[in-house]
C-alpha positions as CSV (number, residue, x, y, z in Angstrom):
1,X,-171.9,-83.7,-33.2
2,X,-170.6,-80.2,-33.2
3,X,-167.0,-79.5,-34.0
4,X,-165.1,-77.7,-31.3
5,X,-164.3,-74.1,-32.1
6,X,-160.7,-72.9,-32.4
7,X,-161.0,-71.3,-28.9
8,X,-162.1,-74.5,-27.3
9,X,-159.4,-76.5,-29.0
10,X,-156.8,-74.2,-27.6
11,X,-158.3,-74.6,-24.1
12,X,-158.2,-78.4,-24.5
13,X,-154.5,-78.4,-25.2
14,X,-152.1,-79.0,-22.3
15,X,-150.4,-75.8,-21.3
16,X,-146.9,-75.5,-22.7
17,X,-144.3,-76.1,-20.1
18,X,-141.7,-73.4,-19.3
19,X,-138.1,-74.3,-20.0
20,X,-137.2,-74.2,-16.3
21,X,-140.1,-76.6,-15.5
22,X,-139.1,-78.9,-18.4
23,X,-135.5,-79.0,-17.2
24,X,-136.5,-79.7,-13.5
25,X,-138.7,-82.5,-14.7
26,X,-135.9,-84.1,-16.7
27,X,-133.6,-83.9,-13.7
28,X,-136.2,-85.5,-11.5
29,X,-136.6,-88.4,-14.0
30,X,-132.8,-89.0,-14.1
31,X,-132.6,-88.9,-10.4
32,X,-135.4,-91.4,-10.0
33,X,-133.8,-93.6,-12.7
34,X,-130.4,-93.6,-10.9
35,X,-132.0,-94.7,-7.6
36,X,-134.2,-97.3,-9.3
37,X,-131.5,-98.9,-11.4
38,X,-128.5,-98.2,-9.2
39,X,-126.5,-97.3,-12.3
40,X,-125.5,-94.1,-14.1
41,X,-126.3,-95.7,-17.5
42,X,-129.5,-94.4,-19.1
43,X,-130.8,-93.4,-22.5
44,X,-131.5,-89.8,-23.5
45,X,-134.4,-91.2,-25.5
46,X,-135.8,-92.9,-22.4
47,X,-135.6,-89.6,-20.5
48,X,-137.4,-87.8,-23.3
49,X,-140.1,-90.4,-23.4
50,X,-140.6,-90.3,-19.6
51,X,-140.9,-86.5,-19.9
52,X,-143.4,-86.7,-22.7
53,X,-140.9,-85.2,-25.1
54,X,-138.6,-86.2,-27.9
55,X,-134.9,-87.1,-27.6
56,X,-134.2,-84.0,-29.7
57,X,-135.8,-81.8,-27.0
58,X,-133.6,-83.4,-24.3
59,X,-130.6,-82.6,-26.4
60,X,-131.9,-79.0,-26.8
61,X,-131.2,-78.6,-23.1
62,X,-128.2,-80.9,-22.5
63,X,-125.4,-81.8,-24.9
64,X,-125.1,-85.3,-23.6
65,X,-125.8,-87.6,-20.6
66,X,-122.8,-86.3,-18.7
67,X,-124.0,-82.7,-18.8
68,X,-127.4,-84.0,-17.6
69,X,-125.7,-85.9,-14.8
70,X,-123.7,-82.8,-13.8
71,X,-127.0,-80.9,-13.4
72,X,-128.5,-83.6,-11.3
73,X,-125.5,-83.9,-9.0
74,X,-125.0,-80.1,-8.7
75,X,-128.5,-80.0,-7.4
76,X,-127.6,-82.4,-4.6
77,X,-124.4,-80.5,-3.8
78,X,-126.4,-77.3,-3.4
79,X,-128.7,-79.1,-1.0
80,X,-125.8,-80.4,1.1
81,X,-124.2,-77.0,1.2
82,X,-127.5,-75.5,2.4
83,X,-127.7,-78.1,5.1
84,X,-124.2,-77.0,6.4
85,X,-122.0,-79.9,5.3
86,X,-119.0,-77.6,4.7
87,X,-119.3,-76.1,8.2
88,X,-119.7,-79.5,9.8
89,X,-116.3,-80.7,8.5
90,X,-114.6,-77.6,9.7
91,X,-115.5,-77.4,13.4
92,X,-114.9,-79.6,16.4
93,X,-112.9,-82.8,17.0
94,X,-112.6,-85.6,14.4
95,X,-115.5,-87.5,16.0
96,X,-117.7,-84.5,16.2
97,X,-116.9,-83.5,12.6
98,X,-117.5,-87.0,11.2
99,X,-120.7,-87.5,13.3
100,X,-122.2,-84.2,12.2
101,X,-121.2,-84.6,8.6
102,X,-122.5,-88.1,8.6
103,X,-125.8,-86.9,10.0
104,X,-126.2,-84.3,7.3
105,X,-125.4,-86.8,4.6
106,X,-127.6,-89.5,6.1
107,X,-130.6,-87.2,6.2
108,X,-129.9,-86.1,2.6
109,X,-129.8,-89.7,1.3
110,X,-132.9,-90.6,3.3
111,X,-134.8,-87.7,1.7
112,X,-133.3,-87.5,-1.8
113,X,-131.7,-90.9,-2.6
114,X,-128.1,-91.9,-3.5
115,X,-127.6,-90.2,-6.8
116,X,-124.2,-88.7,-5.8
117,X,-122.8,-92.0,-4.6
118,X,-124.3,-94.1,-7.5
119,X,-122.7,-91.8,-10.1
120,X,-119.3,-91.1,-8.5
121,X,-118.6,-94.7,-7.8
122,X,-118.7,-95.5,-11.6
123,X,-115.2,-94.2,-12.4
124,X,-115.5,-94.1,-16.2
125,X,-118.6,-92.0,-15.8
126,X,-117.3,-89.8,-13.0
127,X,-114.2,-88.9,-15.0
128,X,-116.4,-87.4,-17.7
129,X,-118.1,-85.0,-15.2
130,X,-117.2,-81.3,-15.0
131,X,-119.6,-80.1,-12.4
132,X,-119.3,-79.4,-8.7
133,X,-119.8,-82.9,-7.4
134,X,-116.3,-84.4,-7.7
135,X,-114.3,-81.4,-6.4
136,X,-116.9,-80.9,-3.6
137,X,-116.6,-84.5,-2.5
138,X,-112.8,-84.4,-2.6
139,X,-112.7,-81.2,-0.6
140,X,-114.9,-82.7,2.1
141,X,-112.9,-85.9,2.4
142,X,-109.6,-83.9,2.4
143,X,-110.7,-81.8,5.3
144,X,-111.7,-84.8,7.4
145,X,-108.5,-86.7,6.4
146,X,-106.3,-83.8,7.5
147,X,-108.0,-83.9,10.9
148,X,-107.7,-87.7,11.1
149,X,-104.0,-87.6,10.3
150,X,-103.5,-85.0,13.1
151,X,-105.6,-86.7,15.8
152,X,-104.8,-90.4,15.0
153,X,-101.2,-89.9,14.1
154,X,-101.7,-91.3,10.6
155,X,-100.1,-90.8,7.3
156,X,-102.0,-88.8,4.6
157,X,-103.0,-91.8,2.5
158,X,-104.0,-93.9,5.5
159,X,-106.1,-91.0,6.8
160,X,-107.9,-90.5,3.5
161,X,-108.6,-94.2,3.2
162,X,-110.1,-94.1,6.7
163,X,-112.5,-91.2,6.0
164,X,-113.6,-92.9,2.7
165,X,-114.5,-96.0,4.7
166,X,-116.3,-93.9,7.4
167,X,-118.4,-92.2,4.6
168,X,-119.9,-95.6,3.8
169,X,-121.7,-95.6,7.2
170,X,-124.1,-92.7,6.7
171,X,-124.5,-93.6,3.0
172,X,-125.7,-97.1,3.8
173,X,-127.8,-96.1,6.7
174,X,-129.4,-93.3,4.7
175,X,-130.1,-95.8,1.9
176,X,-131.9,-98.1,4.3
177,X,-134.0,-95.3,5.6
178,X,-134.8,-94.2,2.0
179,X,-135.8,-97.8,1.2
180,X,-138.0,-98.0,4.3
181,X,-136.2,-100.8,6.1
182,X,-134.7,-98.6,8.8
183,X,-136.3,-95.7,10.7
184,X,-134.6,-92.3,10.6
185,X,-134.0,-92.2,14.3
186,X,-132.4,-95.7,14.3
187,X,-130.2,-94.7,11.3
188,X,-129.0,-91.5,13.1
189,X,-128.3,-93.4,16.3
190,X,-126.4,-96.1,14.3
191,X,-124.4,-93.5,12.4
192,X,-123.3,-91.7,15.6
193,X,-122.4,-94.9,17.5
194,X,-120.4,-96.5,14.6
195,X,-118.5,-93.3,13.8
196,X,-117.4,-92.8,17.5
197,X,-116.5,-96.5,17.9
198,X,-114.5,-96.7,14.7
199,X,-112.5,-93.6,15.4
200,X,-111.9,-94.4,19.1
201,X,-110.6,-97.9,18.1
202,X,-107.8,-96.2,16.1
203,X,-106.6,-93.7,18.6
204,X,-103.0,-94.3,19.6
205,X,-102.5,-95.8,23.0
206,X,-101.4,-93.3,25.6
207,X,-97.7,-93.4,26.3
208,X,-97.0,-95.1,29.7
209,X,-96.0,-92.7,32.5
210,X,-92.4,-92.2,32.9
211,X,-91.2,-93.7,36.2
212,X,-88.8,-91.5,38.1
213,X,-85.7,-93.3,39.4
214,X,-85.8,-93.9,43.1
215,X,-83.0,-92.2,44.9
216,X,-80.3,-94.5,46.2
217,X,-80.3,-94.9,50.0
218,X,-77.3,-93.4,51.7
219,X,-75.2,-95.7,53.8
């Protein structure tokens, strides 16, 4: 048996990954882990192993798991911005804004999973984040809450609670599409119908018409 030459040994080695490719791979692994485990808890060692690298290499790119989570969520925020979420919550009636924003978020979850929601719902973890995700989510909810307070004659806190509850609709519908138990078309139809029905049920009843006094008959 002949020994491979130095040149052939070099050719047999896997090409070294660029730093940007290595980082993207790690983010993909964390994203998949979040959706599979439905939790923001993970080991940096496990991420390194899944990426075919050492834990030390993961730490070479990210100081800790929170910085890694920030990078994952920032990627989702960028996708939502590109899809027009900020514009959707700024134009039209409350129903139109909620329906369009819900559609964008539903499509996002259906295509990319629920990493944003999984991480942000774990308050001890979310409080450690310093990326775009928390302020972005707060700004979206605040815009919708301002419109809800105006249209539905609600107080600020009541309106914010309402839009937080409404946000569950596209999130859950998108998750079902992502998991393959609901079609995208059915999910979009469900989102639009539930958004409209929920908002309409809370509209103040119109004031009764004012009856004009009938003139007294003259004797």
